[in-house]
C-alpha positions in Angstrom: 158.5 -137.4 -3.8 158.0 -138.0 0.0 155.1 -140.2 -0.8 157.5 -142.6 -2.5 160.5 -142.2 -0.2 158.7 -142.6 3.1 157.2 -146.0 2.3 160.5 -147.2 1.0 162.3 -146.1 4.1 159.7 -147.8 6.3 159.9 -151.0 4.3 163.7 -151.0 4.5 163.7 -150.2 8.3 161.4 -153.0 9.1 162.8 -155.6 6.8 164.9 -157.2 9.5 162.3 -157.0 12.3 161.2 -160.6 11.9 164.7 -161.7 13.1 164.9 -159.1 15.8 163.9 -161.4 18.7 166.4 -164.0 17.5 169.2 -161.5 17.2 168.6 -160.3 20.7 168.7 -163.9 22.0 165.0 -163.9 22.8 164.1 -166.9 20.6 160.8 -168.5 21.7 162.5 -171.9 22.0 164.7 -170.5 24.6 162.0 -168.9 26.7 161.2 -172.1 28.6 163.8 -174.1 30.5 165.0 -177.4 29.1 163.2 -180.5 30.4 164.9 -182.3 33.2 165.4 -185.5 31.2 167.4 -184.8 28.0 167.8 -187.4 25.3 171.0 -189.1 24.5 170.8 -187.7 20.9 170.7 -184.1 22.2 173.8 -184.7 24.4 175.7 -186.3 21.4 174.6 -183.4 19.2 176.1 -180.9 21.7 179.3 -182.8 22.1 180.1 -183.1 18.4 180.8 -180.0 16.4 178.5 -179.3 13.5 179.2 -177.7 10.2 177.3 -174.6 11.2 178.7 -173.1 14.4 176.2 -171.6 16.8 175.9 -167.9 16.7 177.8 -166.0 19.3 175.8 -164.0 21.8 175.7 -160.3 21.2 178.5 -158.3 22.8 177.7 -156.4 25.9 177.0 -152.7 25.6 180.2 -150.6 25.8 178.5 -148.3 28.3 177.5 -151.2 30.6 181.0 -152.7 30.4 182.9 -149.4 30.8 180.7 -148.3 33.7 177.8 -146.0 33.2 177.5 -144.6 36.7 178.7 -141.1 37.6 181.2 -142.6 40.0 182.6 -144.8 37.2 183.0 -141.8 34.9 184.4 -139.4 37.5 188.2 -139.8 37.1 189.2 -137.2 39.6 191.1 -138.3 42.7 189.9 -137.7 46.3 192.8 -135.2 46.7 191.7 -133.3 43.6 188.1 -133.1 44.8 189.2 -132.0 48.3 191.5 -129.3 46.8 188.7 -128.0 44.5 186.2 -127.7 47.4 188.6 -125.9 49.7 187.6 -122.3 50.4 189.5 -119.7 48.3 192.2 -117.6 50.0 190.6 -114.4 48.6 187.5 -113.6 46.7 187.9 -113.3 42.9 186.1 -111.0 40.5 182.5 -112.1 39.8 181.9 -112.8 36.1 178.2 -113.4 36.4 175.8 -116.3 36.4 175.2 -118.9 33.7 173.0 -121.9 33.2 175.1 -125.1 33.0 174.5 -128.5 31.6 176.6 -131.6 31.6 179.5 -131.4 29.2 181.4 -134.4 27.8 181.3 -137.0 30.6 184.4 -138.6 29.2 186.5 -135.4 29.3 188.5 -135.5 32.6 189.1 -132.7 35.0 187.2 -129.9 36.7 186.2 -127.4 34.1 183.5 -125.0 32.9 183.2 -124.1 29.2 181.6 -120.7 29.2 181.2 -117.6 27.1 181.9 -115.5 30.2 185.7 -115.7 29.6 187.9 -114.9 26.7 190.9 -116.9 27.8 191.5 -120.1 29.8 192.0 -119.3 33.5 191.3 -120.6 37.0 187.9 -119.9 38.4 185.2 -120.9 40.8 181.6 -121.9 40.4 179.0 -121.8 43.1 175.6 -123.4 43.1 173.3 -121.0 44.9 170.8 -123.7 45.6 173.2 -125.8 47.7 175.8 -123.2 48.6 178.6 -125.6 47.4 181.4 -124.3 45.3 184.4 -125.8 43.4 187.6 -124.5 41.8 187.5 -125.2 38.1 189.4 -124.2 34.9 187.3 -121.7 33.0 187.5 -122.4 29.3 186.2 -120.0 26.6 183.1 -121.0 24.7 181.9 -119.1 21.7 178.6 -117.4 21.9 176.9 -114.4 23.7 177.5 -114.0 27.4 173.9 -115.0 27.9 174.4 -118.4 26.3 174.6 -121.4 28.5 177.7 -123.2 29.6 178.9 -126.8 29.8 180.4 -128.2 33.0 182.4 -131.4 33.7 180.8 -134.3 35.5 183.1 -134.1 38.5 182.5 -130.4 38.9 178.7 -130.8 38.7 178.9 -133.5 41.4 181.1 -131.4 43.7 178.6 -128.5 43.7 175.6 -130.8 44.2 174.0 -130.1 40.8 171.8 -132.5 38.9 173.5 -134.3 36.0 170.4 -134.2 34.0 168.9 -130.8 34.7 169.9 -127.2 33.9 171.4 -125.5 36.9 172.2 -121.8 37.3 175.6 -121.2 38.9 177.6 -118.1 39.9 181.0 -117.9 38.1 184.0 -115.9 39.4 187.7 -115.8 38.8 189.9 -117.5 41.3 191.3 -114.9 43.7 
């Protein structure tokens, strides 16, 4: 069965490849600049609308237009970042350590979704590698306590953690 389906899938997937360069605006006729002397016929042809309107250029990528940098996606204010990095008045209870990865970059706020808590509560995460810490909202995440956690983009930036690597952090309640 896969001997039949796989070739059909490949044929269907590559059916439009001959037009790929044209669809991406990389037509061979456009690769060289126009000659310095253009004919009068070409100018007249551009000035008069034709029956077939030229294809519109492809829309820009939503990521590129919306901003794909960490700074563009970080919606926290300077005051929120300053308050989150302020030293706590008293030490809270240590919940343990967990490996964190980047959570939804579009979800605002300073948060950590972790299986170390059963109810939403204020807490603090510390990156032992940098010594930086941040106040976050601890949000329950189903799974064993040894499972990993997901952290917001602003929180990862505040503790100096990589946005693409897995980082081990210390988690505690806010005291």
